[in-house]
NUMIFI-811027 format. One line per 4 residues: number of its first residue (from 0); their letters; for each residue x, y, z of N, C-alpha, C. Coordinates in steps of 0.2 Angstrom, whole numbers. Example, Ala and Ser with C-alpha at 12.3 -4.5 7.8 and 13.67 -1.06 7.14 Angstrom:
<rs>
0) AS) 66:-28:39:62:-22:39:66:-16:39  64:-11:35:68:-5:36:64:0:39
</rs>
This chain:
<rs>
0) XXXX) -52:235:97:-57:229:97:-61:229:90  -62:235:88:-66:236:81:-62:233:75  -55:235:76:-50:233:70:-50:226:70  -50:223:76:-49:215:76:-56:212:73
4) XXXX) -61:215:75:-68:212:72:-68:213:65  -66:219:62:-65:220:55:-61:215:52  -55:213:55:-50:208:52:-53:201:52  -57:200:57:-60:193:57:-66:193:52
8) XXXX) -69:198:51:-74:198:46:-71:197:39  -66:200:38:-62:200:31:-60:193:30  -57:190:36:-54:183:35:-60:178:34  -66:179:37:-72:175:36:-74:176:29
12) XXXX) -74:182:26:-76:182:19:-72:179:14  -65:180:16:-60:177:11:-61:169:12  -62:166:18:-63:159:18:-70:157:15  -75:161:15:-81:159:11:-80:159:4
16) XXXX) -76:164:1:-74:165:-6:-70:158:-8  -66:156:-4:-61:151:-5:-65:144:-6  -71:144:-2:-75:138:-2:-80:138:-8  -82:144:-10:-86:144:-16:-83:143:-22
20) XXXX) -76:145:-23:-73:144:-29:-73:137:-32  -71:132:-28:-72:125:-31:-79:123:-33  -84:125:-29:-91:124:-31:-92:127:-38  -90:133:-39:-91:136:-45:-87:133:-51
24) XXXX) -81:130:-50:-77:127:-55:-81:120:-56  -84:117:-51:-88:110:-53:-94:112:-57  -97:117:-56:-103:119:-60:-101:121:-67  -95:124:-67:-93:126:-74:-90:121:-78
28) XXXX) -87:116:-75:-84:110:-78:-86:104:-75  -92:102:-76:-95:96:-73:-91:89:-75  -91:88:-82:-88:82:-84:-80:81:-82  -76:87:-83:-69:87:-81:-69:85:-73
32) XXXX) -73:88:-69:-73:87:-62:-75:79:-60  -80:77:-64:-82:70:-63:-76:65:-65  -73:66:-71:-67:62:-73:-61:63:-68  -60:69:-65:-55:70:-61:-56:66:-54
36) XXXX) -62:66:-52:-64:62:-46:-63:55:-47  -66:52:-53:-66:45:-54:-58:43:-55  -54:47:-58:-47:45:-58:-44:45:-52  -45:50:-47:-42:50:-41:-45:44:-37
40) XXXX) -51:42:-37:-54:36:-34:-50:30:-36  -50:29:-43:-46:23:-46:-39:23:-43  -36:28:-43:-29:28:-41:-28:26:-34  -32:29:-30:-32:27:-22:-34:20:-22
44) XXXX) -39:18:-26:-40:10:-25:-35:6:-27  -31:8:-32:-25:4:-35:-20:4:-29  -18:10:-26:-13:10:-21:-15:6:-15  -21:6:-13:-24:3:-7:-23:-5:-8
48) XXXX) -26:-7:-14:-26:-14:-16:-19:-17:-17  -14:-13:-19:-7:-15:-20:-4:-16:-13  -6:-11:-8:-3:-12:-1:-6:-18:2  -13:-19:1:-16:-25:5:-13:-31:1
52) XXXX) -13:-32:-5:-11:-38:-9:-3:-39:-8  1:-34:-7:8:-35:-6:9:-37:1  6:-35:6:7:-38:12:4:-45:13  -1:-47:9:-3:-54:10:1:-58:6
56) XXXX) 4:-56:0:9:-60:-4:15:-61:0  17:-57:4:24:-58:8:23:-64:12  17:-65:15:17:-71:20:16:-77:17  15:-78:10:14:-84:7:20:-86:3
60) XXXX) 22:-92:2:28:-94:-2:27:-92:-9  33:-91:-12:33:-89:-19:31:-95:-24  26:-93:-28:23:-98:-32:22:-95:-39  25:-98:-44:24:-96:-51:17:-96:-54
64) XXXX) 13:-91:-53:6:-91:-55:6:-88:-62  0:-88:-64:-1:-85:-71:0:-78:-70  -2:-75:-65:-1:-67:-64:6:-66:-64  11:-70:-61:18:-68:-61:20:-69:-68
68) XXXX) 18:-74:-72:20:-74:-79:18:-68:-83  12:-66:-82:10:-60:-86:14:-54:-84  15:-53:-77:19:-48:-75:26:-48:-78  29:-53:-78:36:-54:-81:35:-52:-89
72) XXXX) 30:-54:-92:30:-53:-99:29:-45:-100  24:-42:-96:23:-35:-97:30:-31:-95  33:-33:-90:39:-30:-88:45:-30:-93  45:-36:-96:50:-37:-102:48:-33:-108
76) XXXX) 41:-32:-110:39:-28:-115:41:-21:-114  39:-19:-107:41:-12:-106:48:-10:-106  52:-15:-104:59:-14:-104:62:-11:-110  59:-13:-116:61:-11:-122:59:-5:-124
80) XXXX) 54:-2:-121:50:4:-123:52:10:-119  52:9:-112:53:15:-108:60:16:-105  61:21:-102:68:22:-99:69:18:-93  75:17:-92:77:13:-86:75:16:-79
84) XXXX) 75:23:-79:72:26:-72:65:25:-72  61:25:-77:54:24:-76:53:16:-75  57:12:-78:56:5:-76:57:3:-69  62:7:-66:63:6:-59:58:8:-55
88) XXXX) 55:14:-57:49:16:-53:43:12:-53  42:9:-59:36:4:-60:38:-2:-56  44:-4:-56:46:-10:-52:45:-9:-45  46:-3:-42:46:-2:-35:38:-2:-33
92) XXX) 34:0:-38:26:-1:-36:24:-8:-36  27:-12:-40:25:-19:-41:28:-24:-36  33:-22:-33:37:-26:-28:42:-29:-31
</rs>
């Protein structure tokens, strides 16, 4: 019974140390932490907006808009610069 209690105390201490380590890193590197969180938020926002806009665009008929023209121009420009595998990955994100 005492051994089990000691093991639980050790696990609790290890858990507390694991929770304090990120807080210490944020205190030590505030700018890097802020930029990391900003980038993650921006990335999540882009992914969510792509998912929402993609599902809305599927229900509407195909229209050659200014956005489509710019997308094709960017795609053509990138096709001369990056590898075909990266181009396929980008194309899978944009639909």
